[in-house]
C-alpha positions as CSV (number, residue, x, y, z in Angstrom):
1,M,-59.9,-63.6,43.4
2,E,-56.2,-62.7,43.5
3,S,-53.7,-64.5,45.7
4,W,-51.3,-62.8,48.0
5,P,-48.5,-61.0,46.1
6,P,-45.0,-62.5,45.9
7,V,-43.9,-60.0,48.5
8,C,-45.9,-60.2,51.7
9,N,-46.5,-56.9,53.7
10,I,-46.8,-57.2,57.4
11,L,-47.8,-54.1,59.4
12,M,-47.3,-54.1,63.2
13,Y,-48.8,-51.6,65.6
14,S,-47.1,-50.9,69.0
15,H,-48.5,-48.0,70.9
16,D,-45.4,-47.7,73.2
17,T,-46.5,-45.1,75.7
18,Y,-44.2,-46.4,78.4
19,G,-41.1,-48.5,78.6
20,L,-39.4,-50.8,76.1
21,G,-41.6,-53.9,76.2
22,H,-43.8,-53.4,73.2
23,I,-41.2,-52.3,70.7
24,R,-38.8,-55.0,71.8
25,R,-41.5,-57.7,71.4
26,S,-42.5,-56.3,68.0
27,M,-38.9,-56.2,66.9
28,A,-38.3,-59.8,67.9
29,I,-41.2,-60.9,65.8
30,A,-40.3,-58.6,62.9
31,N,-36.7,-59.6,62.7
32,H,-37.6,-63.3,62.6
33,L,-40.3,-63.0,59.9
34,C,-38.5,-60.7,57.5
35,D,-36.9,-62.2,54.4
36,Y,-36.5,-61.4,50.7
37,N,-40.3,-62.0,50.2
38,T,-41.5,-60.3,53.4
39,N,-41.6,-56.6,54.4
40,V,-42.3,-55.7,58.0
41,L,-43.3,-52.1,58.9
42,I,-43.7,-51.2,62.6
43,L,-45.9,-48.3,63.8
44,T,-44.4,-47.2,67.1
45,G,-44.6,-44.3,69.5
46,S,-41.2,-45.3,71.1
47,P,-38.8,-42.3,71.2
48,I,-35.8,-44.6,71.1
49,A,-36.9,-47.0,68.3
50,G,-34.0,-45.8,66.1
51,R,-31.5,-46.9,68.7
52,F,-32.2,-50.6,68.1
53,P,-30.7,-52.6,65.2
54,F,-33.3,-53.4,62.5
55,Q,-32.7,-56.1,59.9
56,E,-33.1,-55.6,56.2
57,Q,-36.8,-55.3,55.0
58,V,-37.8,-54.2,58.5
59,D,-38.5,-50.5,59.1
60,F,-40.6,-48.3,61.4
61,V,-43.0,-45.3,61.2
62,R,-42.7,-43.1,64.2
63,I,-46.0,-41.8,65.5
64,P,-45.9,-38.9,68.1
65,G,-45.1,-40.3,71.5
66,M,-47.5,-40.1,74.4
67,I,-47.1,-40.8,78.1
68,K,-49.7,-41.6,80.8
69,K,-50.2,-38.9,83.4
70,T,-53.0,-40.5,85.3
71,N,-55.1,-43.6,84.7
72,G,-56.8,-42.9,81.3
73,D,-55.2,-39.5,80.9
74,Y,-52.2,-39.0,78.5
75,Q,-50.1,-36.2,77.2
76,S,-47.8,-35.7,74.3
77,L,-44.3,-36.8,75.1
78,S,-42.3,-34.2,73.3
79,I,-44.3,-31.6,71.5
80,R,-46.6,-29.1,73.3
81,I,-50.0,-30.1,72.0
82,D,-53.1,-31.4,73.9
83,Q,-54.1,-35.0,74.1
84,D,-56.8,-34.8,71.4
85,Q,-54.4,-33.2,68.9
86,A,-51.8,-35.8,69.5
87,L,-54.3,-38.7,69.3
88,S,-55.7,-37.2,66.0
89,I,-52.2,-37.1,64.5
90,R,-51.5,-40.7,65.6
91,T,-54.8,-42.0,64.4
92,N,-54.4,-40.4,60.9
93,I,-50.8,-41.6,60.5
94,I,-51.9,-45.2,61.4
95,L,-54.8,-45.1,58.9
96,A,-52.8,-43.4,56.1
97,T,-49.9,-45.8,56.5
98,T,-52.3,-48.8,56.3
99,Q,-54.1,-47.5,53.3
100,T,-50.8,-46.9,51.5
101,F,-48.8,-50.0,52.6
102,R,-51.8,-52.3,52.0
103,P,-50.7,-55.0,54.5
104,N,-51.5,-58.7,54.1
105,L,-51.3,-59.0,57.8
106,F,-52.0,-56.3,60.5
107,I,-50.7,-57.3,64.0
108,V,-51.9,-55.1,66.9
109,D,-49.9,-55.4,70.1
110,K,-51.7,-55.8,73.4
111,E,-54.3,-53.1,73.2
112,P,-57.3,-54.3,71.1
113,H,-58.4,-50.8,70.3
114,G,-55.0,-49.2,70.5
115,L,-54.3,-46.2,72.7
116,K,-57.6,-44.4,73.3
117,R,-59.3,-46.3,70.4
118,E,-56.8,-44.9,67.9
119,V,-56.6,-48.2,65.9
120,L,-60.4,-48.7,65.6
121,P,-60.7,-46.6,62.4
122,T,-58.0,-48.7,60.8
123,L,-59.5,-52.0,61.8
124,E,-62.9,-50.9,60.5
125,W,-61.4,-49.6,57.2
126,L,-59.6,-53.0,56.7
127,K,-62.8,-54.9,57.4
128,E,-64.7,-52.8,54.8
129,N,-62.0,-52.2,52.1
130,S,-59.5,-55.0,52.5
131,P,-61.3,-58.0,53.9
132,R,-58.6,-60.4,52.9
133,T,-56.1,-58.7,55.2
134,K,-55.7,-60.7,58.3
135,S,-56.1,-58.6,61.5
136,I,-54.4,-60.2,64.5
137,L,-54.4,-59.2,68.1
138,G,-51.1,-60.2,69.8
139,L,-51.4,-60.6,73.6
140,R,-48.5,-61.2,76.0
141,D,-49.1,-64.2,78.4
142,I,-50.7,-62.1,81.2
143,L,-52.2,-58.6,81.0
144,D,-53.4,-58.0,84.6
145,D,-55.6,-59.3,87.3
146,A,-58.5,-61.1,85.6
147,E,-61.3,-59.0,87.2
148,V,-59.6,-55.8,86.1
149,I,-59.3,-57.0,82.5
150,C,-62.9,-58.3,82.4
151,K,-64.3,-55.1,83.7
152,D,-62.2,-52.9,81.3
153,W,-63.0,-55.0,78.3
154,Q,-66.7,-55.1,79.1
155,E,-66.9,-51.3,79.5
156,K,-64.9,-50.6,76.3
157,S,-66.8,-53.2,74.2
158,V,-63.6,-55.1,73.5
159,Y,-65.3,-58.4,73.4
160,R,-67.4,-57.2,70.4
161,S,-64.3,-56.0,68.6
162,L,-62.6,-59.3,69.1
163,A,-65.6,-61.0,67.5
164,E,-66.1,-58.6,64.6
165,L,-62.7,-57.0,63.7
166,Y,-60.1,-59.6,64.5
167,D,-59.4,-62.8,62.6
168,E,-57.2,-64.3,65.2
169,I,-55.9,-63.7,68.8
170,W,-52.3,-64.8,69.3
171,V,-51.4,-65.3,73.0
172,Y,-47.6,-65.2,73.4
173,G,-47.6,-67.7,76.2
174,E,-48.5,-71.3,77.3
175,R,-52.1,-72.2,78.1
176,N,-51.1,-74.6,80.9
177,I,-49.2,-71.7,82.7
178,Y,-51.9,-69.1,82.4
179,D,-55.1,-69.3,80.4
180,P,-56.6,-65.9,79.4
181,V,-59.5,-67.7,77.6
182,E,-60.8,-68.7,81.0
183,E,-59.4,-65.9,83.1
184,Y,-60.6,-63.1,80.8
185,R,-63.9,-64.9,80.1
186,L,-63.6,-64.8,76.3
187,P,-67.0,-65.6,74.8
188,V,-67.4,-69.1,73.3
189,D,-67.9,-67.8,69.8
190,I,-64.3,-66.4,69.7
191,H,-62.5,-69.4,71.3
192,D,-61.6,-70.8,67.9
193,K,-59.8,-67.5,67.1
194,V,-57.3,-68.0,69.9
195,V,-53.8,-69.4,69.1
196,F,-51.4,-70.0,72.0
197,T,-48.0,-69.5,70.3
198,G,-45.8,-70.1,73.3
199,Y,-43.2,-67.5,74.6
200,I,-41.3,-65.4,72.1
201,P,-37.6,-66.3,72.1
202,R,-34.8,-63.8,71.6
203,A,-31.7,-64.0,69.4
204,H,-29.2,-66.5,70.6
205,V,-25.7,-65.2,71.3
206,P,-22.6,-67.3,70.3
207,P,-20.9,-68.9,73.3
208,E,-17.7,-67.1,72.5
209,K,-19.5,-63.8,73.0
210,R,-19.9,-64.4,76.7
211,R,-16.2,-64.3,77.4
212,K,-15.7,-61.2,75.2
213,I,-18.5,-59.2,77.0
214,R,-17.1,-60.2,80.4
215,Q,-13.6,-59.1,79.4
216,Q,-15.0,-55.8,78.1
217,Y,-16.4,-55.1,81.6
218,R,-13.3,-56.6,83.4
219,I,-15.2,-59.6,84.7
220,M,-12.9,-62.6,85.0
221,D,-13.8,-66.2,84.2
222,D,-14.1,-67.2,87.9
223,D,-16.1,-64.0,88.9
224,I,-19.8,-64.3,89.6
225,F,-21.5,-61.6,87.5
226,V,-24.9,-60.2,88.6
227,L,-26.9,-58.1,86.1
228,V,-29.6,-55.8,87.4
229,T,-32.0,-54.5,84.7
230,T,-35.3,-52.6,85.0
231,G,-36.4,-52.5,81.4
232,G,-37.2,-48.9,80.4
233,G,-36.5,-47.8,83.9
234,G,-39.4,-45.4,84.3
235,D,-40.5,-47.3,87.4
236,G,-37.3,-49.1,88.3
237,G,-35.7,-46.7,90.8
238,E,-36.9,-48.6,93.9
239,L,-35.5,-51.9,92.7
240,I,-32.1,-50.2,92.1
241,D,-32.2,-48.6,95.5
242,H,-32.8,-51.9,97.1
243,F,-29.8,-53.4,95.3
244,I,-27.4,-50.6,96.3
245,E,-28.7,-50.6,99.9
246,M,-27.7,-54.2,100.1
247,H,-24.1,-53.2,99.3
248,Q,-24.3,-50.6,101.9
249,Y,-25.6,-53.1,104.5
250,F,-23.1,-55.8,103.5
251,P,-20.0,-53.7,102.3
252,A,-17.5,-56.6,102.4
253,T,-19.4,-59.9,102.1
254,L,-21.0,-59.9,98.7
255,P,-19.3,-62.6,96.6
256,F,-20.0,-61.2,93.1
257,K,-19.5,-58.3,90.7
258,S,-22.4,-56.3,89.5
259,M,-23.7,-54.1,86.7
260,I,-26.9,-52.0,86.6
261,V,-28.7,-51.0,83.5
262,T,-31.0,-48.3,84.7
263,G,-33.1,-47.9,81.6
264,P,-33.3,-44.8,79.3
265,F,-36.6,-43.6,80.8
266,M,-35.4,-43.3,84.3
267,P,-35.5,-39.5,85.2
268,K,-32.0,-38.1,84.6
269,D,-31.5,-36.8,88.1
270,K,-32.4,-40.2,89.6
271,R,-30.2,-42.0,87.1
272,E,-27.2,-39.8,88.0
273,E,-27.8,-40.3,91.7
274,A,-28.0,-44.1,91.2
275,R,-24.8,-44.0,89.2
276,K,-22.9,-42.1,91.9
277,R,-24.1,-44.4,94.6
278,A,-23.3,-47.5,92.6
279,T,-19.8,-46.3,91.8
280,C,-19.0,-46.0,95.5
281,H,-19.5,-49.8,95.8
282,G,-17.7,-50.7,92.6
283,I,-20.9,-51.3,90.6
284,K,-20.9,-50.6,86.9
285,S,-23.9,-48.6,85.7
286,V,-25.2,-47.7,82.2
287,A,-28.4,-46.1,81.1
288,F,-29.1,-48.2,78.0
289,H,-27.6,-51.2,76.2
290,P,-28.9,-52.0,72.6
291,H,-27.9,-55.7,73.0
292,M,-29.3,-56.8,76.3
293,E,-29.2,-60.4,75.0
294,Q,-25.4,-60.2,75.2
295,L,-25.4,-59.0,78.8
296,M,-27.8,-61.7,79.7
297,T,-25.5,-64.3,78.2
298,A,-22.5,-62.9,80.0
299,A,-24.3,-62.8,83.4
300,D,-24.5,-65.6,86.0
301,V,-27.6,-64.1,87.7
302,V,-30.2,-61.5,86.5
303,I,-32.2,-59.4,88.9
304,S,-35.3,-57.8,87.2
305,M,-38.9,-56.7,87.8
306,G,-40.1,-59.5,85.5
307,G,-41.7,-57.8,82.5
308,Y,-42.6,-60.1,79.6
309,N,-39.7,-59.3,77.4
310,T,-37.1,-59.6,80.1
311,I,-38.5,-62.9,81.1
312,C,-38.3,-64.1,77.5
313,E,-34.6,-63.0,77.3
314,I,-33.9,-64.8,80.6
315,L,-35.5,-68.1,79.4
316,T,-33.8,-67.8,76.0
317,H,-30.3,-67.5,77.5
318,G,-30.9,-69.8,80.5
319,T,-29.6,-67.2,83.0
320,P,-30.9,-67.9,86.6
321,A,-33.1,-65.0,87.7
322,L,-34.4,-63.3,90.8
323,I,-37.6,-61.4,90.0
324,I,-38.9,-58.5,92.2
325,P,-42.2,-57.9,90.5
326,R,-44.0,-54.6,90.8
327,E,-47.7,-54.9,91.9
328,H,-48.9,-51.4,90.9
329,P,-50.5,-50.3,88.6
330,R,-50.9,-53.9,87.4
331,L,-50.4,-57.3,88.9
332,E,-49.1,-58.7,85.6
333,Q,-45.5,-59.1,86.8
334,F,-46.5,-60.7,90.1
335,I,-48.8,-63.2,88.5
336,R,-46.1,-64.1,86.0
337,A,-43.4,-64.6,88.6
338,T,-45.7,-66.7,90.7
339,C,-46.6,-69.0,87.7
340,L,-43.0,-69.4,86.5
341,N,-41.7,-70.0,90.0
342,K,-43.9,-73.0,90.3
343,L,-42.0,-74.5,87.4
344,N,-38.7,-73.8,89.0
345,L,-37.8,-71.4,86.2
346,L,-37.0,-68.5,88.5
347,D,-37.1,-67.2,92.0
348,F,-38.9,-64.1,93.3
349,I,-39.4,-61.8,96.2
350,P,-42.7,-60.0,96.6
351,W,-42.3,-56.2,96.3
352,N,-43.2,-55.4,99.9
353,E,-40.9,-58.0,101.4
354,V,-37.6,-56.8,99.9
355,N,-34.8,-55.9,102.4
356,P,-31.0,-56.2,102.2
357,R,-30.9,-59.5,104.1
358,I,-33.4,-61.4,102.1
359,L,-32.0,-60.0,98.9
360,R,-28.6,-61.2,99.7
361,E,-29.9,-64.6,100.7
362,K,-31.9,-65.1,97.5
363,I,-28.9,-64.1,95.3
364,C,-26.5,-66.4,97.1
365,S,-29.1,-69.2,96.9
366,L,-29.4,-68.6,93.1
367,I,-25.7,-68.7,92.7
368,E,-25.4,-72.0,94.7
369,N,-28.3,-73.6,92.9
370,R,-27.9,-72.1,89.4
371,D,-27.5,-75.5,87.7
372,T,-31.0,-76.5,88.8
373,Y,-32.5,-73.4,87.3
374,K,-30.4,-73.8,84.1
375,K,-31.6,-77.4,83.7
376,A,-35.3,-76.3,84.1
377,M,-34.9,-73.5,81.5
378,A,-33.1,-75.8,79.1
379,A,-36.1,-78.1,79.1
380,F,-38.6,-75.2,78.5
381,R,-39.4,-74.6,74.9
382,L,-40.0,-71.1,73.6
383,S,-42.1,-71.8,70.5
384,G,-43.6,-68.4,69.8
385,L,-41.7,-67.5,66.6
386,D,-42.1,-70.9,65.0
387,V,-45.8,-71.0,65.6
388,I,-46.3,-67.4,64.2
389,E,-44.3,-68.4,61.1
390,R,-46.5,-71.4,60.6
391,R,-49.7,-69.4,61.0
392,I,-48.5,-67.0,58.3
393,D,-47.5,-69.9,56.0
394,L,-51.0,-71.3,56.5
395,F,-52.6,-67.9,55.6
396,K,-50.5,-67.9,52.4
397,R,-51.6,-71.4,51.5
398,Q,-55.3,-70.5,52.1
399,H,-55.1,-67.5,49.8
400,S,-53.4,-69.6,47.1
401,I,-56.3,-71.9,47.3
402,L,-58.8,-69.0,46.9
403,S,-57.1,-68.0,43.6
404,M,-57.2,-71.5,42.1
405,P,-59.8,-72.7,39.5
406,R,-62.7,-74.4,41.3
407,E,-61.8,-78.0,40.4
408,V,-58.2,-77.6,41.6
409,E,-59.3,-75.9,44.7
410,S,-61.5,-78.8,45.7
411,M,-58.7,-81.3,45.2
412,T,-56.3,-79.2,47.3
413,Q,-58.8,-78.6,50.0
414,A,-59.5,-82.3,50.3
415,S,-55.8,-82.8,51.0
416,T,-55.6,-79.8,53.4
417,N,-58.5,-81.2,55.4
418,H,-56.4,-84.1,56.6
419,S,-53.8,-81.7,58.1
420,P,-54.2,-80.7,61.8
421,T,-55.4,-77.2,62.5
422,F,-53.4,-74.9,64.8
423,Q,-56.3,-72.9,66.1
424,G,-57.1,-72.8,69.8
425,M,-54.0,-75.0,70.5
426,N,-50.4,-74.8,71.4
427,V,-48.4,-75.9,68.4
């Protein structure tokens, strides 16, 4: 049998029907893994993938975008074709890209079957025609309320696919914070496939960049800078409304300067309305920023809805955060905020309890106690990228063993057996 080639091909699938989370997570992983001997190709439906900076040997294939109309019903994002046509195009692009690229590693983000089962033909083709390709399911720390996920996975035969089509399941979180093995009732026969990588860190920003960014937006060294971000912005209008209403309620007693990043998917009319209202209170507003990590580093406090990627950026840069998690259509953000609040990593306000008074109190409390939060975040290790890199190195070593003469293989395997395994563990 042949070993993996000198250049390793990694294919990543990110369905991206809504928001920025999936493409940002995929990019963080891709940008870390790419090197002279590694190509990373991302399959994405994000309409703004090209607005992000990609490193050398990382590229993307754009599949037609789709957006959810109702639960389970999607439509084409840009071109006027029906759902079945759009899904057929996406499915065929995914399969054709896989057959041509011939990945050594295929990483599927979040959805085990892809959008409306569009990844299943590719997973089945790889199992039949390229059995040495490792198929990986990458899950964020929390998907939704456990009962919702268990019911959905049972109805869609996901548990069977996890057993038959995937080699490993990478959970981008900490088992002691939230355990999907238990919560989502994973069958015992696939427990050994689960690897808890830890949270995925983001690129660090040089300390001197903080002052440069603040100067760019006319924020002085002694100013308190509050950054409000809603990720993609498609469902962030209410959070921004709350923040602006607080300024209307306390027009002269807010001891900080602010900036709002509305997100590129907020409807244009709502985005323009928010910009006008914010300007009246001296609040800076932009629709999109390709380097959110720089703004996070420059900020003293971040206010967010608490999606996975924003939380990872907050933890990476150690910026105290106030989370206002949405509770519909999923409880993911609320569960995450509750779990991380118990570790003193952030503060949060339940969605239906937000008002100008409590919002002001929480922000002022964060400002006053920000050193406590910074200390907790500094002690929290984000190990995700390191563990992923070690898993891939292990795959490469295993394939090298497979290509050795039998007598050399037995000697090497004997040595390997003394090394600890990463499976089913945090590493």
